[in-house]
PyMOL Python script that loads the backbone (N, CA, C, O; Angstrom):
from pymol import cmd

cmd.read_pdbstr("""\
ATOM      1  N   UNK A   1     -11.517 -14.323 -29.402  1.00  0.00           N
ATOM      2  CA  UNK A   1     -13.072 -14.159 -28.934  1.00  0.00           C
ATOM      3  C   UNK A   1     -12.430 -13.455 -27.090  1.00  0.00           C
ATOM      4  O   UNK A   1     -11.858 -14.039 -26.169  1.00  0.00           O
ATOM      5  N   UNK A   2     -12.976 -11.746 -27.279  1.00  0.00           N
ATOM      6  CA  UNK A   2     -12.754 -11.263 -25.952  1.00  0.00           C
ATOM      7  C   UNK A   2     -14.786 -10.260 -25.512  1.00  0.00           C
ATOM      8  O   UNK A   2     -15.937 -10.604 -25.782  1.00  0.00           O
ATOM      9  N   UNK A   3     -14.324  -9.294 -24.932  1.00  0.00           N
ATOM     10  CA  UNK A   3     -15.927  -9.475 -24.017  1.00  0.00           C
ATOM     11  C   UNK A   3     -15.865  -9.826 -21.966  1.00  0.00           C
ATOM     12  O   UNK A   3     -15.112 -10.434 -21.205  1.00  0.00           O
ATOM     13  N   UNK A   4     -16.781  -9.240 -21.877  1.00  0.00           N
ATOM     14  CA  UNK A   4     -17.461  -9.622 -20.381  1.00  0.00           C
ATOM     15  C   UNK A   4     -17.169  -8.542 -20.107  1.00  0.00           C
ATOM     16  O   UNK A   4     -16.275  -7.851 -20.596  1.00  0.00           O
ATOM     17  N   UNK A   5     -18.363  -8.141 -18.781  1.00  0.00           N
ATOM     18  CA  UNK A   5     -17.679  -7.886 -17.811  1.00  0.00           C
ATOM     19  C   UNK A   5     -17.261  -7.702 -15.847  1.00  0.00           C
ATOM     20  O   UNK A   5     -17.106  -6.904 -14.923  1.00  0.00           O
ATOM     21  N   UNK A   6     -17.264  -9.586 -16.370  1.00  0.00           N
ATOM     22  CA  UNK A   6     -17.162 -10.264 -15.298  1.00  0.00           C
ATOM     23  C   UNK A   6     -15.051 -10.618 -16.235  1.00  0.00           C
ATOM     24  O   UNK A   6     -14.620 -10.813 -17.372  1.00  0.00           O
ATOM     25  N   UNK A   7     -14.475 -10.502 -14.854  1.00  0.00           N
ATOM     26  CA  UNK A   7     -13.229 -11.058 -15.236  1.00  0.00           C
ATOM     27  C   UNK A   7     -12.730 -12.831 -14.856  1.00  0.00           C
ATOM     28  O   UNK A   7     -13.346 -13.025 -13.808  1.00  0.00           O
ATOM     29  N   UNK A   8     -12.280 -13.601 -15.041  1.00  0.00           N
ATOM     30  CA  UNK A   8     -12.259 -15.224 -15.472  1.00  0.00           C
ATOM     31  C   UNK A   8     -12.343 -15.843 -13.514  1.00  0.00           C
ATOM     32  O   UNK A   8     -12.571 -17.010 -13.195  1.00  0.00           O
ATOM     33  N   UNK A   9     -12.119 -14.818 -12.629  1.00  0.00           N
ATOM     34  CA  UNK A   9     -13.309 -15.223 -11.454  1.00  0.00           C
ATOM     35  C   UNK A   9     -14.676 -15.472 -11.896  1.00  0.00           C
ATOM     36  O   UNK A   9     -15.419 -16.400 -12.216  1.00  0.00           O
ATOM     37  N   UNK A  10     -14.661 -14.585 -11.803  1.00  0.00           N
ATOM     38  CA  UNK A  10     -16.572 -14.533 -11.951  1.00  0.00           C
ATOM     39  C   UNK A  10     -17.798 -13.259 -10.892  1.00  0.00           C
ATOM     40  O   UNK A  10     -18.954 -12.834 -10.861  1.00  0.00           O
ATOM     41  N   UNK A  11     -15.981 -13.125  -9.941  1.00  0.00           N
ATOM     42  CA  UNK A  11     -16.374 -12.254  -9.058  1.00  0.00           C
ATOM     43  C   UNK A  11     -16.333 -11.039  -9.319  1.00  0.00           C
ATOM     44  O   UNK A  11     -17.132 -10.103  -9.331  1.00  0.00           O
ATOM     45  N   UNK A  12     -14.879 -11.259  -9.606  1.00  0.00           N
ATOM     46  CA  UNK A  12     -14.377  -8.641  -9.900  1.00  0.00           C
ATOM     47  C   UNK A  12     -15.027  -8.539 -11.604  1.00  0.00           C
ATOM     48  O   UNK A  12     -15.274  -9.358 -12.489  1.00  0.00           O
ATOM     49  N   UNK A  13     -15.130  -6.933 -11.435  1.00  0.00           N
ATOM     50  CA  UNK A  13     -15.279  -6.882 -13.159  1.00  0.00           C
ATOM     51  C   UNK A  13     -13.601  -6.856 -14.090  1.00  0.00           C
ATOM     52  O   UNK A  13     -12.514  -7.200 -13.627  1.00  0.00           O
ATOM     53  N   UNK A  14     -13.852  -6.410 -15.275  1.00  0.00           N
ATOM     54  CA  UNK A  14     -13.404  -6.108 -15.751  1.00  0.00           C
ATOM     55  C   UNK A  14     -12.721  -4.940 -15.613  1.00  0.00           C
ATOM     56  O   UNK A  14     -12.552  -4.472 -14.487  1.00  0.00           O
ATOM     57  N   UNK A  15     -12.341  -4.446 -16.496  1.00  0.00           N
ATOM     58  CA  UNK A  15     -12.163  -2.738 -17.427  1.00  0.00           C
ATOM     59  C   UNK A  15     -12.850  -1.631 -17.525  1.00  0.00           C
ATOM     60  O   UNK A  15     -12.852  -0.446 -17.190  1.00  0.00           O
ATOM     61  N   UNK A  16     -13.795  -2.919 -18.457  1.00  0.00           N
ATOM     62  CA  UNK A  16     -14.663  -3.220 -19.349  1.00  0.00           C
ATOM     63  C   UNK A  16     -15.845  -2.925 -18.451  1.00  0.00           C
ATOM     64  O   UNK A  16     -16.655  -2.154 -18.964  1.00  0.00           O
ATOM     65  N   UNK A  17     -16.114  -3.317 -17.337  1.00  0.00           N
ATOM     66  CA  UNK A  17     -17.899  -3.553 -17.155  1.00  0.00           C
ATOM     67  C   UNK A  17     -16.794  -2.562 -15.047  1.00  0.00           C
ATOM     68  O   UNK A  17     -17.256  -2.772 -13.926  1.00  0.00           O
ATOM     69  N   UNK A  18     -15.918  -1.963 -15.227  1.00  0.00           N
ATOM     70  CA  UNK A  18     -15.823  -0.704 -14.088  1.00  0.00           C
ATOM     71  C   UNK A  18     -16.365  -0.034 -15.332  1.00  0.00           C
ATOM     72  O   UNK A  18     -17.189  -0.856 -15.733  1.00  0.00           O
ATOM     73  N   UNK A  19     -16.371   0.564 -15.822  1.00  0.00           N
ATOM     74  CA  UNK A  19     -17.039   1.206 -17.591  1.00  0.00           C
ATOM     75  C   UNK A  19     -18.702   1.671 -18.061  1.00  0.00           C
ATOM     76  O   UNK A  19     -19.388   2.581 -18.527  1.00  0.00           O
ATOM     77  N   UNK A  20     -18.719   0.324 -17.555  1.00  0.00           N
ATOM     78  CA  UNK A  20     -20.501   0.298 -17.711  1.00  0.00           C
ATOM     79  C   UNK A  20     -21.151   1.047 -16.311  1.00  0.00           C
ATOM     80  O   UNK A  20     -21.977   1.955 -16.404  1.00  0.00           O
ATOM     81  N   UNK A  21     -20.512   0.380 -14.641  1.00  0.00           N
ATOM     82  CA  UNK A  21     -21.218   0.420 -13.682  1.00  0.00           C
ATOM     83  C   UNK A  21     -20.877   2.470 -13.450  1.00  0.00           C
ATOM     84  O   UNK A  21     -21.768   2.971 -12.764  1.00  0.00           O
ATOM     85  N   UNK A  22     -19.927   3.374 -13.864  1.00  0.00           N
ATOM     86  CA  UNK A  22     -19.422   4.292 -14.247  1.00  0.00           C
ATOM     87  C   UNK A  22     -20.206   5.477 -15.018  1.00  0.00           C
ATOM     88  O   UNK A  22     -20.101   6.701 -15.099  1.00  0.00           O
ATOM     89  N   UNK A  23     -21.349   4.109 -15.732  1.00  0.00           N
ATOM     90  CA  UNK A  23     -22.422   4.798 -17.044  1.00  0.00           C
ATOM     91  C   UNK A  23     -22.945   4.841 -15.772  1.00  0.00           C
ATOM     92  O   UNK A  23     -22.618   5.454 -14.756  1.00  0.00           O
ATOM     93  N   UNK A  24     -23.365   4.469 -15.899  1.00  0.00           N
ATOM     94  CA  UNK A  24     -24.862   3.745 -15.216  1.00  0.00           C
ATOM     95  C   UNK A  24     -24.462   5.091 -13.306  1.00  0.00           C
ATOM     96  O   UNK A  24     -25.405   5.621 -12.719  1.00  0.00           O
ATOM     97  N   UNK A  25     -23.063   5.258 -12.866  1.00  0.00           N
ATOM     98  CA  UNK A  25     -23.990   6.255 -11.673  1.00  0.00           C
ATOM     99  C   UNK A  25     -23.728   8.289 -12.960  1.00  0.00           C
ATOM    100  O   UNK A  25     -24.339   9.357 -12.996  1.00  0.00           O
ATOM    101  N   UNK A  26     -22.710   7.801 -13.574  1.00  0.00           N
ATOM    102  CA  UNK A  26     -22.829   9.540 -14.318  1.00  0.00           C
ATOM    103  C   UNK A  26     -24.563   9.264 -15.019  1.00  0.00           C
ATOM    104  O   UNK A  26     -24.176   8.612 -15.989  1.00  0.00           O
ATOM    105  N   UNK A  27     -24.951   9.274 -15.063  1.00  0.00           N
ATOM    106  CA  UNK A  27     -26.809   8.915 -15.396  1.00  0.00           C
ATOM    107  C   UNK A  27     -27.450   9.024 -14.391  1.00  0.00           C
ATOM    108  O   UNK A  27     -28.554   9.511 -14.633  1.00  0.00           O
ATOM    109  N   UNK A  28     -27.228   8.719 -12.979  1.00  0.00           N
ATOM    110  CA  UNK A  28     -28.046   8.714 -12.310  1.00  0.00           C
ATOM    111  C   UNK A  28     -27.649  10.635 -11.513  1.00  0.00           C
ATOM    112  O   UNK A  28     -28.500  11.254 -10.875  1.00  0.00           O
ATOM    113  N   UNK A  29     -26.209  11.183 -11.803  1.00  0.00           N
ATOM    114  CA  UNK A  29     -25.476  11.955 -11.181  1.00  0.00           C
ATOM    115  C   UNK A  29     -26.504  13.075 -12.538  1.00  0.00           C
ATOM    116  O   UNK A  29     -27.586  13.561 -12.207  1.00  0.00           O
ATOM    117  N   UNK A  30     -26.023  13.261 -13.710  1.00  0.00           N
ATOM    118  CA  UNK A  30     -26.779  14.016 -14.014  1.00  0.00           C
ATOM    119  C   UNK A  30     -28.715  13.731 -13.962  1.00  0.00           C
ATOM    120  O   UNK A  30     -29.443  14.522 -13.362  1.00  0.00           O
ATOM    121  N   UNK A  31     -29.024  13.032 -14.376  1.00  0.00           N
ATOM    122  CA  UNK A  31     -30.720  12.628 -14.420  1.00  0.00           C
ATOM    123  C   UNK A  31     -31.040  14.321 -12.466  1.00  0.00           C
ATOM    124  O   UNK A  31     -31.820  15.273 -12.510  1.00  0.00           O
ATOM    125  N   UNK A  32     -30.416  14.074 -11.652  1.00  0.00           N
ATOM    126  CA  UNK A  32     -30.951  13.813 -10.284  1.00  0.00           C
ATOM    127  C   UNK A  32     -30.290  15.781 -10.415  1.00  0.00           C
ATOM    128  O   UNK A  32     -30.803  16.756  -9.867  1.00  0.00           O
ATOM    129  N   UNK A  33     -29.775  15.768 -10.794  1.00  0.00           N
ATOM    130  CA  UNK A  33     -28.163  17.355 -11.017  1.00  0.00           C
ATOM    131  C   UNK A  33     -28.144  18.111 -12.483  1.00  0.00           C
ATOM    132  O   UNK A  33     -27.425  19.009 -12.921  1.00  0.00           O
ATOM    133  N   UNK A  34     -29.276  17.340 -13.078  1.00  0.00           N
ATOM    134  CA  UNK A  34     -29.186  17.694 -14.103  1.00  0.00           C
ATOM    135  C   UNK A  34     -27.702  18.427 -14.919  1.00  0.00           C
ATOM    136  O   UNK A  34     -27.818  19.077 -15.959  1.00  0.00           O
ATOM    137  N   UNK A  35     -26.783  18.261 -14.456  1.00  0.00           N
ATOM    138  CA  UNK A  35     -25.351  18.247 -15.196  1.00  0.00           C
ATOM    139  C   UNK A  35     -24.945  17.222 -16.435  1.00  0.00           C
ATOM    140  O   UNK A  35     -25.210  16.024 -16.340  1.00  0.00           O
ATOM    141  N   UNK A  36     -24.447  17.634 -17.317  1.00  0.00           N
ATOM    142  CA  UNK A  36     -24.194  16.718 -18.418  1.00  0.00           C
ATOM    143  C   UNK A  36     -22.627  15.971 -18.827  1.00  0.00           C
ATOM    144  O   UNK A  36     -22.018  16.492 -19.762  1.00  0.00           O
ATOM    145  N   UNK A  37     -22.040  14.853 -18.180  1.00  0.00           N
ATOM    146  CA  UNK A  37     -20.655  14.282 -17.768  1.00  0.00           C
ATOM    147  C   UNK A  37     -20.776  14.011 -18.617  1.00  0.00           C
ATOM    148  O   UNK A  37     -22.001  13.964 -18.733  1.00  0.00           O
ATOM    149  N   UNK A  38     -20.237  13.653 -19.753  1.00  0.00           N
ATOM    150  CA  UNK A  38     -20.258  13.019 -20.422  1.00  0.00           C
ATOM    151  C   UNK A  38     -20.085  11.690 -20.367  1.00  0.00           C
ATOM    152  O   UNK A  38     -18.916  11.487 -20.036  1.00  0.00           O
ATOM    153  N   UNK A  39     -21.027  10.058 -20.625  1.00  0.00           N
ATOM    154  CA  UNK A  39     -20.497   8.862 -20.750  1.00  0.00           C
ATOM    155  C   UNK A  39     -19.023   8.532 -21.100  1.00  0.00           C
ATOM    156  O   UNK A  39     -18.113   9.327 -21.333  1.00  0.00           O
ATOM    157  N   UNK A  40     -19.007   7.652 -21.090  1.00  0.00           N
ATOM    158  CA  UNK A  40     -17.570   6.407 -20.722  1.00  0.00           C
ATOM    159  C   UNK A  40     -17.585   6.143 -22.119  1.00  0.00           C
ATOM    160  O   UNK A  40     -18.448   6.830 -22.665  1.00  0.00           O
ATOM    161  N   UNK A  41     -16.795   5.217 -23.116  1.00  0.00           N
ATOM    162  CA  UNK A  41     -17.295   4.460 -23.826  1.00  0.00           C
ATOM    163  C   UNK A  41     -15.990   3.269 -22.970  1.00  0.00           C
ATOM    164  O   UNK A  41     -14.772   3.279 -22.786  1.00  0.00           O
ATOM    165  N   UNK A  42     -17.338   2.209 -22.598  1.00  0.00           N
ATOM    166  CA  UNK A  42     -16.694   0.994 -22.300  1.00  0.00           C
ATOM    167  C   UNK A  42     -16.212   0.197 -23.826  1.00  0.00           C
ATOM    168  O   UNK A  42     -16.342  -1.025 -23.893  1.00  0.00           O
ATOM    169  N   UNK A  43     -15.725   0.879 -24.869  1.00  0.00           N
ATOM    170  CA  UNK A  43     -15.048  -0.068 -25.299  1.00  0.00           C
ATOM    171  C   UNK A  43     -13.740   0.569 -25.529  1.00  0.00           C
ATOM    172  O   UNK A  43     -13.603   0.682 -26.747  1.00  0.00           O
ATOM    173  N   UNK A  44     -13.106   0.859 -25.139  1.00  0.00           N
ATOM    174  CA  UNK A  44     -12.139   1.822 -25.103  1.00  0.00           C
ATOM    175  C   UNK A  44     -11.293   0.759 -23.737  1.00  0.00           C
ATOM    176  O   UNK A  44     -10.063   0.777 -23.703  1.00  0.00           O
ATOM    177  N   UNK A  45     -11.977   0.008 -22.828  1.00  0.00           N
ATOM    178  CA  UNK A  45     -11.403  -0.408 -21.788  1.00  0.00           C
ATOM    179  C   UNK A  45     -11.309  -1.872 -22.000  1.00  0.00           C
ATOM    180  O   UNK A  45     -12.138  -2.582 -22.569  1.00  0.00           O
ATOM    181  N   UNK A  46     -10.133  -2.240 -21.441  1.00  0.00           N
ATOM    182  CA  UNK A  46     -10.069  -4.248 -21.808  1.00  0.00           C
ATOM    183  C   UNK A  46     -10.693  -5.744 -21.002  1.00  0.00           C
ATOM    184  O   UNK A  46     -10.392  -6.434 -20.029  1.00  0.00           O
ATOM    185  N   UNK A  47     -11.337  -5.733 -21.669  1.00  0.00           N
ATOM    186  CA  UNK A  47     -12.185  -6.982 -20.926  1.00  0.00           C
ATOM    187  C   UNK A  47     -12.077  -8.334 -20.189  1.00  0.00           C
ATOM    188  O   UNK A  47     -12.273  -8.409 -18.976  1.00  0.00           O
ATOM    189  N   UNK A  48     -11.718  -9.537 -21.054  1.00  0.00           N
ATOM    190  CA  UNK A  48     -10.884 -10.864 -21.405  1.00  0.00           C
ATOM    191  C   UNK A  48     -10.774 -11.156 -22.659  1.00  0.00           C
ATOM    192  O   UNK A  48     -11.525 -10.817 -23.574  1.00  0.00           O
ATOM    193  N   UNK A  49      -9.547 -11.982 -22.712  1.00  0.00           N
ATOM    194  CA  UNK A  49      -9.413 -12.285 -24.088  1.00  0.00           C
ATOM    195  C   UNK A  49      -9.216 -13.640 -24.196  1.00  0.00           C
ATOM    196  O   UNK A  49      -8.274 -14.251 -23.692  1.00  0.00           O
ATOM    197  N   UNK A  50     -10.542 -14.342 -25.178  1.00  0.00           N
ATOM    198  CA  UNK A  50     -10.053 -16.167 -24.938  1.00  0.00           C
ATOM    199  C   UNK A  50      -9.200 -16.366 -26.432  1.00  0.00           C
ATOM    200  O   UNK A  50      -9.692 -16.163 -27.542  1.00  0.00           O
ATOM    201  N   UNK A  51      -8.029 -16.741 -26.200  1.00  0.00           N
ATOM    202  CA  UNK A  51      -7.905 -17.560 -27.438  1.00  0.00           C
ATOM    203  C   UNK A  51      -8.382 -17.639 -28.207  1.00  0.00           C
ATOM    204  O   UNK A  51      -8.020 -18.428 -29.080  1.00  0.00           O
TER     205      UNK A  51
END
""", "prot")
cmd.dss("prot")
cmd.show_as("cartoon", "prot")
cmd.util.cbc("prot")
cmd.orient("prot")
């Protein structure tokens, strides 16, 4: 099983979590400045893997 936006310490984000936050910034920038920055795919970044 894998996934999760937070690392095992419950405080820091994983690569997937940072990608999600980056998309929120991209949405805000695109909205404010009428730009067309592409969003990132959070599934291309690492999450937490459980055996």
